[in-house]
KOLLUM-332641 format. One line per 8 residues: number of its first residue (from 1); for each residue x, y, z of N, C-alpha, C. Coordinates in nm, 3 decimals. Example, Ala and Ser with C-alpha at 12.3 -4.5 7.8 and 13.67 -1.06 7.14 Angstrom:
1) 1.319,-0.569,0.780,1.230,-0.450,0.780,1.320,-0.330,0.780  1.285,-0.225,0.708,1.367,-0.106,0.714,1.290,0.003,0.787
END
This chain:
1) 0.085,-0.118,0.000,0.000,0.000,0.000,0.089,0.123,0.000  0.052,0.220,-0.078,0.116,0.350,-0.079,0.010,0.454,-0.046  0.021,0.515,0.070,-0.076,0.614,0.114,-0.012,0.751,0.118  -0.072,0.845,0.049,-0.030,0.984,0.058,-0.109,1.042,0.174  -0.042,1.067,0.288,-0.107,1.109,0.412,-0.086,1.258,0.434  -0.196,1.328,0.457,-0.190,1.469,0.491,-0.272,1.492,0.617  -0.201,1.517,0.726,-0.266,1.547,0.853,-0.251,1.695,0.881  -0.359,1.757,0.926,-0.355,1.900,0.954,-0.242,1.931,1.052
9) -0.160,2.029,1.017,-0.051,2.070,1.103,0.077,1.989,1.089  0.080,1.892,0.998,0.198,1.807,0.979,0.240,1.811,0.832  0.366,1.777,0.806,0.414,1.769,0.669,0.353,1.647,0.600  0.321,1.662,0.473,0.268,1.550,0.395,0.374,1.439,0.389  0.329,1.314,0.382,0.422,1.201,0.375,0.360,1.088,0.296  0.448,1.001,0.246,0.405,0.875,0.186,0.425,0.767,0.291  0.322,0.689,0.315,0.333,0.575,0.405,0.338,0.450,0.318  0.446,0.376,0.329,0.466,0.255,0.250,0.449,0.137,0.344
17) 0.357,0.046,0.311,0.330,-0.070,0.396,0.317,-0.192,0.307  0.389,-0.299,0.343,0.372,-0.425,0.271,0.263,-0.504,0.341  0.173,-0.563,0.265,0.063,-0.639,0.323,0.109,-0.770,0.385  0.221,-0.822,0.339,0.268,-0.950,0.392,0.365,-0.932,0.508  0.396,-0.807,0.545,0.484,-0.781,0.658,0.630,-0.807,0.631  0.666,-0.840,0.508,0.806,-0.865,0.475,0.883,-0.734,0.477  1.011,-0.739,0.509,1.090,-0.616,0.510,1.095,-0.554,0.371  1.104,-0.422,0.368,1.108,-0.351,0.241,1.243,-0.366,0.172
25) 1.343,-0.407,0.248,1.475,-0.434,0.191,1.528,-0.316,0.114  1.576,-0.340,-0.005,1.637,-0.235,-0.086,1.539,-0.156,-0.170  1.409,-0.182,-0.157,1.312,-0.114,-0.243,1.313,0.037,-0.226  1.351,0.085,-0.108,1.348,0.229,-0.083,1.486,0.289,-0.067  1.590,0.214,-0.107,1.727,0.264,-0.095,1.744,0.396,-0.168  1.816,0.487,-0.106,1.842,0.616,-0.166,1.726,0.713,-0.161  1.619,0.679,-0.092,1.500,0.765,-0.087,1.480,0.832,0.049  1.574,0.817,0.140,1.567,0.876,0.273,1.436,0.844,0.342
33) 1.405,0.716,0.349,1.283,0.670,0.415,1.309,0.650,0.563  1.211,0.682,0.643,1.216,0.654,0.787,1.149,0.519,0.808  1.228,0.417,0.843,1.174,0.283,0.866,1.102,0.282,1.001  0.977,0.237,1.000,0.897,0.232,1.123,0.894,0.093,1.183  0.928,-0.003,1.108,0.922,-0.141,1.152,0.927,-0.230,1.031  0.910,-0.355,1.056,0.914,-0.453,0.948,0.802,-0.426,0.848  0.837,-0.394,0.726,0.737,-0.373,0.621,0.669,-0.238,0.623  0.721,-0.140,0.699,0.660,-0.007,0.702,0.768,0.101,0.696
41) 0.739,0.207,0.621,0.831,0.321,0.613,0.753,0.446,0.574  0.809,0.560,0.609,0.754,0.689,0.569,0.856,0.763,0.486  0.807,0.836,0.387,0.891,0.923,0.305,0.826,1.061,0.301  0.907,1.165,0.300,0.854,1.300,0.286,0.785,1.313,0.151  0.680,1.394,0.146,0.604,1.412,0.021,0.561,1.558,0.009  0.527,1.596,-0.111,0.470,1.728,-0.137,0.319,1.720,-0.111  0.255,1.832,-0.079,0.109,1.831,-0.064,0.041,1.781,-0.191  -0.067,1.709,-0.174,-0.137,1.649,-0.288,-0.215,1.749,-0.371
49) -0.246,1.862,-0.315,-0.329,1.959,-0.385,-0.478,1.940,-0.360  -0.513,1.841,-0.277,-0.654,1.817,-0.246,-0.713,1.927,-0.159  -0.630,1.996,-0.084,-0.681,2.101,0.005,-0.728,2.043,0.136  -0.784,2.127,0.222,-0.827,2.079,0.354,-0.949,1.987,0.344  -0.967,1.906,0.445,-1.081,1.815,0.453,-1.211,1.898,0.455  -1.307,1.868,0.367,-1.430,1.949,0.358,-1.528,1.915,0.472  -1.503,1.975,0.587,-1.583,1.950,0.708,-1.637,2.083,0.759  -1.761,2.082,0.806,-1.818,2.200,0.871,-1.873,2.156,1.006
57) -1.858,2.241,1.105,-1.906,2.214,1.241,-2.001,2.325,1.281  -2.118,2.283,1.332,-2.216,2.380,1.381,-2.245,2.349,1.528  -2.206,2.441,1.615,-2.234,2.428,1.758,-2.379,2.473,1.780  -2.462,2.384,1.835,-2.603,2.415,1.850,-2.640,2.460,1.990  -2.545,2.460,2.082,-2.575,2.505,2.218,-2.601,2.390,2.313  -2.619,2.425,2.440,-2.637,2.325,2.546,-2.780,2.325,2.597  -2.821,2.207,2.644,-2.952,2.189,2.706,-2.934,2.089,2.820  -3.044,2.050,2.881,-3.037,1.949,2.987,-2.981,1.816,2.934
65) -3.009,1.786,2.807,-2.964,1.660,2.747,-2.814,1.659,2.719  -2.755,1.776,2.702,-2.613,1.785,2.670,-2.586,1.897,2.572  -2.468,1.895,2.516,-2.422,1.997,2.421,-2.426,1.939,2.280  -2.508,1.998,2.192,-2.528,1.944,2.058,-2.435,2.010,1.955  -2.379,1.926,1.868,-2.290,1.970,1.761,-2.328,1.891,1.635  -2.341,1.961,1.523,-2.364,1.892,1.395,-2.236,1.901,1.313  -2.191,1.787,1.265,-2.072,1.778,1.183,-2.116,1.737,1.043  -2.074,1.813,0.942,-2.111,1.784,0.803,-1.985,1.762,0.721
73) -1.995,1.668,0.626,-1.883,1.634,0.538,-1.934,1.626,0.396  -1.856,1.681,0.303,-1.888,1.675,0.161,-1.791,1.578,0.096  -1.832,1.453,0.083,-1.747,1.350,0.024,-1.778,1.330,-0.123  -1.674,1.305,-0.198,-1.691,1.277,-0.340,-1.711,1.127,-0.359  -1.767,1.085,-0.474,-1.780,0.941,-0.499,-1.645,0.871,-0.485  -1.646,0.756,-0.419,-1.523,0.679,-0.402,-1.446,0.713,-0.276  -1.494,0.808,-0.198,-1.425,0.841,-0.074,-1.493,0.774,0.045  -1.419,0.764,0.154,-1.472,0.713,0.280,-1.433,0.809,0.390
81) -1.516,0.820,0.492,-1.484,0.901,0.609,-1.485,0.811,0.731  -1.382,0.823,0.814,-1.377,0.751,0.941,-1.366,0.856,1.051  -1.460,0.850,1.146,-1.462,0.942,1.258,-1.446,0.861,1.387  -1.354,0.906,1.474,-1.328,0.838,1.602,-1.338,0.941,1.715  -1.406,0.902,1.823,-1.415,0.987,1.940,-1.445,0.901,2.063  -1.417,0.953,2.182,-1.442,0.874,2.303,-1.592,0.848,2.321  -1.628,0.724,2.340,-1.768,0.685,2.352,-1.835,0.748,2.474  -1.762,0.758,2.585,-1.825,0.807,2.708,-1.859,0.957,2.702
89) -1.811,1.027,2.600,-1.843,1.169,2.586,-1.973,1.193,2.510  -2.028,1.088,2.447,-2.147,1.102,2.361,-2.270,1.044,2.434  -2.373,1.127,2.447,-2.497,1.080,2.510,-2.610,1.061,2.409  -2.591,1.110,2.285,-2.693,1.091,2.184,-2.640,1.127,2.046  -2.714,1.081,1.943,-2.677,1.114,1.806,-2.800,1.104,1.717  -2.786,1.151,1.593,-2.899,1.157,1.500,-2.913,1.032,1.415  -2.823,0.936,1.429,-2.829,0.816,1.346,-2.938,0.722,1.397  -2.997,0.638,1.308,-3.109,0.552,1.349,-3.068,0.437,1.442
97) -2.942,0.400,1.444,-2.897,0.290,1.530,-2.872,0.340,1.672  -2.880,0.246,1.768,-2.847,0.280,1.906,-2.699,0.304,1.920  -2.661,0.388,2.014,-2.519,0.410,2.041,-2.457,0.279,2.089  -2.346,0.238,2.030,-2.282,0.113,2.073,-2.206,0.133,2.204  -2.172,0.024,2.268,-2.091,0.026,2.390,-1.944,0.020,2.351  -1.857,0.044,2.448,-1.713,0.034,2.424,-1.644,0.165,2.454  -1.512,0.164,2.452,-1.435,0.285,2.487,-1.431,0.391,2.377  -1.451,0.348,2.252,-1.438,0.441,2.140,-1.557,0.426,2.046
105) -1.605,0.538,1.998,-1.711,0.538,1.898,-1.644,0.559,1.762  -1.666,0.467,1.669,-1.607,0.475,1.536,-1.720,0.474,1.433  -1.727,0.579,1.353,-1.824,0.586,1.245,-1.750,0.579,1.114  -1.798,0.495,1.022,-1.737,0.484,0.890,-1.845,0.507,0.786  -1.828,0.613,0.708,-1.920,0.643,0.598,-1.853,0.591,0.472  -1.906,0.479,0.420,-1.840,0.410,0.309,-1.886,0.464,0.174  -2.012,0.487,0.159,-2.065,0.539,0.033,-2.135,0.671,0.065  -2.064,0.782,0.046,-2.126,0.909,0.084,-2.244,0.942,-0.007
113) -2.348,1.000,0.052,-2.459,1.043,-0.033,-2.414,1.159,-0.121  -2.486,1.182,-0.228,-2.453,1.296,-0.315,-2.464,1.423,-0.232  -2.363,1.502,-0.238,-2.366,1.626,-0.161,-2.310,1.609,-0.021  -2.394,1.627,0.079,-2.350,1.638,0.217,-2.396,1.520,0.303  -2.308,1.474,0.393,-2.344,1.377,0.497,-2.327,1.448,0.631  -2.427,1.437,0.718,-2.421,1.504,0.847,-2.458,1.408,0.959  -2.404,1.436,1.076,-2.442,1.366,1.197,-2.451,1.469,1.309  -2.553,1.457,1.389,-2.570,1.543,1.506,-2.528,1.462,1.628
121) -2.432,1.515,1.703,-2.383,1.449,1.823,-2.421,1.531,1.945  -2.461,1.464,2.051,-2.489,1.531,2.177,-2.383,1.486,2.276  -2.303,1.584,2.323,-2.191,1.556,2.413,-2.230,1.579,2.558  -2.169,1.501,2.645,-2.186,1.514,2.789,-2.096,1.628,2.839  -2.150,1.723,2.911,-2.071,1.827,2.974,-2.019,1.933,2.878  -1.937,2.021,2.934,-1.884,2.135,2.858,-1.742,2.114,2.807  -1.673,2.012,2.857,-1.533,1.990,2.818,-1.523,1.957,2.669  -1.421,2.011,2.601,-1.404,1.978,2.459,-1.383,1.828,2.439
129) -1.436,1.778,2.329,-1.424,1.636,2.294,-1.335,1.626,2.171  -1.233,1.540,2.178,-1.141,1.520,2.066,-1.207,1.428,1.962  -1.225,1.480,1.841,-1.284,1.404,1.731,-1.180,1.394,1.620  -1.144,1.271,1.583,-1.045,1.247,1.477,-1.117,1.203,1.351  -1.087,1.272,1.241,-1.151,1.245,1.113,-1.045,1.212,1.008  -1.073,1.106,0.930,-0.985,1.071,0.817,-1.072,1.043,0.696  -1.035,1.105,0.585,-1.102,1.080,0.458,-1.007,1.001,0.370  -1.053,0.886,0.322,-0.971,0.796,0.239,-1.020,0.799,0.095
137) -0.925,0.800,0.001,-0.954,0.793,-0.143,-0.875,0.676,-0.201  -0.940,0.564,-0.221,-0.875,0.446,-0.280,-0.843,0.473,-0.427  -0.726,0.427,-0.470,-0.688,0.442,-0.610,-0.638,0.579,-0.647  -0.626,0.670,-0.553,-0.584,0.807,-0.581,-0.432,0.813,-0.581  -0.372,0.840,-0.695,-0.226,0.843,-0.707,-0.178,0.987,-0.721  -0.096,1.029,-0.628,-0.037,1.164,-0.633,0.092,1.158,-0.714  0.152,1.273,-0.741,0.280,1.278,-0.812,0.387,1.199,-0.737  0.388,1.210,-0.603,0.488,1.137,-0.525,0.468,0.986,-0.534
145) 0.345,0.941,-0.534,0.318,0.798,-0.548,0.363,0.750,-0.686  0.331,0.827,-0.789,0.371,0.788,-0.926,0.522,0.784,-0.939  0.592,0.879,-0.879,0.739,0.880,-0.887,0.797,0.758,-0.817  0.743,0.721,-0.703,0.792,0.603,-0.633,0.759,0.477,-0.711  0.639,0.471,-0.765,0.596,0.353,-0.843,0.689,0.328,-0.962  0.730,0.434,-1.032,0.818,0.419,-1.148,0.953,0.360,-1.110  0.997,0.381,-0.987,1.127,0.329,-0.944,1.122,0.190,-0.884  1.004,0.132,-0.872,0.992,-0.002,-0.813,0.996,-0.110,-0.921
153) 1.039,-0.229,-0.885,1.039,-0.340,-0.983,0.897,-0.373,-1.029  0.886,-0.434,-1.145,0.755,-0.468,-1.202,0.675,-0.563,-1.115  0.743,-0.646,-1.035,0.671,-0.745,-0.955,0.604,-0.683,-0.832  0.632,-0.556,-0.802,0.570,-0.489,-0.688,0.433,-0.435,-0.731  0.328,-0.478,-0.662,0.193,-0.430,-0.689,0.168,-0.309,-0.599  0.133,-0.198,-0.659,0.110,-0.075,-0.585,-0.040,-0.050,-0.576  -0.089,-0.032,-0.454,-0.228,0.005,-0.431,-0.228,0.146,-0.372  -0.243,0.247,-0.458,-0.233,0.385,-0.409,-0.362,0.431,-0.341
161) -0.346,0.522,-0.246,-0.460,0.587,-0.184,-0.411,0.719,-0.125  -0.504,0.806,-0.100,-0.473,0.935,-0.036,-0.560,0.947,0.087  -0.505,1.010,0.191,-0.580,1.029,0.314,-0.558,1.171,0.364  -0.667,1.237,0.396,-0.660,1.367,0.463,-0.715,1.348,0.603  -0.645,1.404,0.702,-0.685,1.383,0.841,-0.684,1.514,0.917  -0.776,1.522,1.012,-0.783,1.639,1.100,-0.837,1.594,1.235  -0.787,1.658,1.340,-0.838,1.637,1.475,-0.903,1.766,1.521  -1.025,1.754,1.570,-1.101,1.870,1.615,-1.133,1.858,1.763
169) -1.129,1.967,1.835,-1.176,1.971,1.973,-1.313,2.037,1.969  -1.417,1.955,1.985,-1.555,2.008,1.975,-1.619,2.020,2.113
END
């Protein structure tokens, strides 16, 4: 996998991961890669040009039930959104399913509706809640991915993707 990762406030990077966990060996020689472990490395990259993650937040105010916030995302066809936040901070939401149990609430929007996808969250208390959002684009090849792909042997299968990430205190 070759992921072009862009996290708000951080330098863009390529994340190289082998699915079989085998060492990358000489595949990245001369590329100044930071080896993270067996079969994983990061390389510096240029921004993809995708721009910031298209997210809007609307604070709706507090009531006896809690503090309501609506989060909206404008996803394009073929994108996915993954949202993670502490489960114990959420007392309600606008989705038809019941809130699940566990330490973390993870929402994955796999097929975004045309236009906008929104969720209304009701938080417990006034303390800010850390919400982590990642938008994934499978098959999206940036210039850095293409440059790396050209230098790899033919037997290496490249599965490109791009990810934009942001952490919000809501």
